[in-house]
Phi, psi and omega in degrees: 000133181280174187297316182292315180297321178296318179295318179294317179297317178294322176299314182297315181295313180293326176297314180298319178294312179297319179297315181297316181293315179295324179291321179292318183285322184225255184223187184297317181298320177295320177298318179294315179297316179294321178296316179294318180296310180292322178297315179295316178300315179295320180293318179295317179297317179296318180297316182290324185269354183299322181287330182288325184257006178290153182290336180285335186279345184274123178242144179296144183285332182216171177291150180295150180270130179255131180240125178270133179246123179264134180255000000 
């Protein structure tokens, strides 16, 4: 999953969670505000951390070990 798609997916999930919690606690407007706040926070975090956990960013710490097997 690329960086943008991950951020959008995280925004949607966090928005739904924030909206549901805000709606249960108060009213629709509170749900929308909580959803936008949590969605934005999740999207920004996902965007910032996407490069750190991407498969391209991981480099081996040392050279590979070669083992000779005699038959």
